C-alpha positions as CSV (number, residue, x, y, z in Angstrom):
1,M,9.3,21.8,-18.5
2,V,9.8,19.8,-15.3
3,P,12.8,21.1,-13.4
4,A,15.5,18.5,-12.6
5,E,15.2,19.1,-8.9
6,I,11.6,17.8,-8.8
7,H,12.2,14.8,-11.1
8,D,12.8,12.5,-8.1
9,F,9.5,13.6,-6.5
10,F,7.6,12.5,-9.6
11,L,9.6,9.3,-9.8
12,A,8.7,8.5,-6.2
13,S,5.1,9.7,-6.7
14,A,4.6,7.4,-9.6
15,G,5.7,4.4,-7.6
16,V,3.5,5.4,-4.6
17,A,0.5,5.9,-6.9
18,G,1.0,2.5,-8.5
19,A,1.3,0.8,-5.1
20,L,-1.8,2.5,-3.7
21,I,-3.8,1.6,-6.8
22,G,-2.8,-2.0,-6.3
23,L,-3.8,-1.9,-2.7
24,L,-7.1,-0.3,-3.6
25,F,-7.8,-3.2,-6.1
26,V,-7.2,-5.6,-3.2
27,A,-9.6,-3.7,-1.0
28,I,-12.2,-3.6,-3.7
29,S,-11.9,-7.3,-4.4
30,V,-12.3,-8.1,-0.7
31,S,-15.4,-6.0,-0.5
32,A,-16.8,-7.0,-3.9
33,E,-20.0,-8.5,-2.4
34,R,-20.8,-5.3,-0.6
35,L,-20.1,-3.2,-3.7
36,A,-22.3,-5.4,-5.9
37,R,-25.5,-4.9,-3.8
38,Q,-28.2,-2.5,-5.3
39,D,-28.9,-0.3,-2.2
40,H,-27.9,3.1,-1.1
41,A,-25.0,2.0,1.1
42,A,-23.5,0.0,-1.8
43,Q,-23.8,3.0,-4.1
44,L,-21.9,5.2,-1.5
45,H,-19.2,2.5,-1.4
46,R,-19.0,2.5,-5.2
47,V,-18.6,6.2,-5.3
48,R,-15.9,6.1,-2.6
49,A,-14.0,3.4,-4.4
50,S,-14.2,5.3,-7.7
51,A,-13.2,8.6,-6.0
52,A,-10.1,6.9,-4.5
53,L,-9.2,5.4,-7.8
54,T,-9.7,8.7,-9.6
55,A,-7.5,10.5,-7.2
56,F,-4.7,7.9,-7.4
57,L,-4.9,7.7,-11.2
58,N,-4.7,11.4,-11.4
59,A,-1.5,11.4,-9.4
60,L,-0.1,8.4,-11.4
61,V,-0.8,9.9,-14.8
62,I,0.6,13.3,-14.0
63,S,3.7,11.8,-12.3
64,L,4.4,9.5,-15.3
65,F,4.0,12.2,-17.9
66,A,6.2,14.5,-15.8
67,L,9.0,11.9,-16.2
68,V,8.7,12.0,-20.0
69,P,11.2,14.5,-21.5
70,G,9.6,17.5,-23.1
71,Q,6.8,19.8,-22.2
72,K,4.0,17.3,-21.4
73,I,3.0,18.0,-17.8
74,G,0.9,21.1,-18.6
75,L,-1.3,19.4,-21.2
76,T,-1.5,16.3,-19.1
77,A,-2.7,18.3,-16.1
78,V,-5.4,19.9,-18.1
79,I,-6.7,16.7,-19.7
80,V,-6.5,14.6,-16.5
81,G,-8.2,17.4,-14.6
82,F,-11.0,17.6,-17.1
83,L,-11.5,13.8,-16.9
84,G,-11.5,14.1,-13.1
85,L,-14.2,16.7,-13.3
86,M,-16.3,14.4,-15.5
87,F,-16.0,11.7,-12.8
88,V,-17.1,14.2,-10.1
89,V,-20.2,15.2,-12.1
90,A,-21.1,11.5,-12.6
91,A,-20.5,10.8,-8.9
92,L,-22.7,13.7,-7.8
93,L,-25.4,12.6,-10.2
94,S,-25.1,9.1,-8.7
95,L,-25.5,10.4,-5.2
96,W,-28.5,12.6,-6.3
97,R,-30.1,9.6,-8.0
98,V,-30.2,7.5,-4.8
99,R,-31.8,10.5,-3.0
100,H,-31.1,9.5,0.5
101,A,-29.9,12.7,2.3
102,R,-27.8,11.5,5.2
103,W,-24.7,12.7,6.9
104,A,-22.6,10.1,5.0
105,T,-24.0,11.4,1.7
106,A,-23.3,15.0,2.6
107,R,-19.7,14.0,3.6
108,D,-19.3,12.3,0.2
109,A,-20.6,15.3,-1.6
110,V,-18.2,17.6,0.3
111,F,-15.4,15.3,-0.5
112,L,-16.3,15.4,-4.2
113,I,-16.5,19.2,-4.1
114,G,-12.9,19.0,-2.7
115,L,-11.9,17.0,-5.7
116,V,-13.5,19.6,-8.0
117,V,-11.3,22.3,-6.4
118,V,-8.2,20.1,-6.9
119,F,-9.1,19.4,-10.6
120,V,-9.9,23.0,-11.4
121,L,-6.7,24.3,-9.8
122,Q,-4.8,21.5,-11.7
123,M,-6.4,22.6,-15.0
124,I,-5.6,26.3,-14.4
125,T,-2.0,25.5,-13.4
126,G,-1.7,23.2,-16.5
127,V,-2.8,26.1,-18.7
128,Q,-0.3,28.4,-17.0
129,I,2.5,25.8,-17.6
130,I,1.5,25.6,-21.3
131,A,1.6,29.4,-21.5
132,Q,4.9,29.8,-19.5
133,P,6.8,26.5,-19.6
134,A,9.9,28.1,-18.0
135,D,8.0,29.0,-14.8
136,S,8.9,26.1,-12.4
137,G,6.6,27.4,-9.7
138,N,3.6,26.1,-11.6
139,V,5.2,22.6,-11.7
140,N,5.7,22.8,-8.0
141,T,1.9,23.6,-7.7
142,I,1.1,20.5,-9.7
143,A,3.4,18.5,-7.3
144,V,1.5,19.8,-4.3
145,L,-1.8,18.9,-6.0
146,V,-0.5,15.4,-6.6
147,I,0.2,15.1,-2.8
148,V,-3.4,16.4,-2.1
149,C,-4.7,13.7,-4.5
150,F,-2.8,11.1,-2.4
151,L,-4.4,12.4,0.8
152,L,-7.9,12.5,-0.7
153,G,-7.5,9.0,-2.2
154,I,-6.2,7.6,1.1
155,A,-9.1,9.1,3.0
156,R,-11.6,7.6,0.6
157,A,-10.0,4.2,0.7
158,W,-10.0,4.4,4.5
159,E,-13.7,4.9,4.5
160,L,-14.2,2.3,1.8
161,I,-12.6,-0.4,4.0
162,G,-14.6,0.7,7.0
163,G,-11.7,2.2,8.9
164,P,-12.6,3.9,12.2
165,S,-13.5,7.6,12.1
166,I,-11.9,9.3,15.0
167,G,-11.9,13.0,14.3
168,L,-13.1,16.1,16.1
169,P,-16.4,16.5,14.1
170,H,-17.2,12.8,14.5
171,E,-16.5,12.8,18.3
172,V,-18.6,16.0,18.8
173,V,-21.6,14.5,16.9
174,E,-21.3,11.2,19.0
175,M,-21.2,13.2,22.2
176,V,-24.4,15.1,21.2
177,R,-26.1,11.8,20.2
178,N,-25.2,10.2,23.5
179,R,-26.5,13.1,25.5
180,Q,-29.8,13.0,23.6
181,R,-30.1,9.2,24.3
182,D,-29.3,9.5,28.0
183,P,-31.7,12.1,29.6
184,D,-30.4,11.3,33.1
185,Q,-27.2,13.2,32.5
186,P,-27.2,16.9,33.3
187,G,-28.2,18.7,30.1
188,G,-29.0,15.4,28.4
189,D,-32.8,15.9,28.2
190,P,-33.8,17.2,24.8
191,A,-36.6,19.1,26.5
192,D,-34.1,21.2,28.5
């Protein structure tokens, strides 16, 4: 059973998920030409769009069922988590099918593994809620996983629209690449 004190969280979460899904549809429609191509880059964009949608739908469905009176959140978490795992398997097969091992593909695979972790934790917690409906701690765990889904979905959507990547790993890789291209800088010669 969803405790009364977390009801407002799921109410707000359902609204946020709906808004993010709407914005994702706009982003997809703007980049429809890029998504329709039949090359490796387009396949990566399709996987990113689907991953964002899956994360947002997961948050939306759990939030909506949490608002329905009764004990529905546990079973919902298990079912939606299982469906999410099926998406990840399909996405990993899709990445494997295009067989272009690049940094972007590795990042996408790592992201998908992150989704696996979220969905497995969600399913385990859902089973615990079914077994012990009075334990509100498990519902709080589901709420945290909903937040993680938002963060993962936003990250995927950001990459989908081509948002700039300014993070520590990205900047370190760029510094190394620049040093390898400019052998006049001290320590920049790959033969050093």
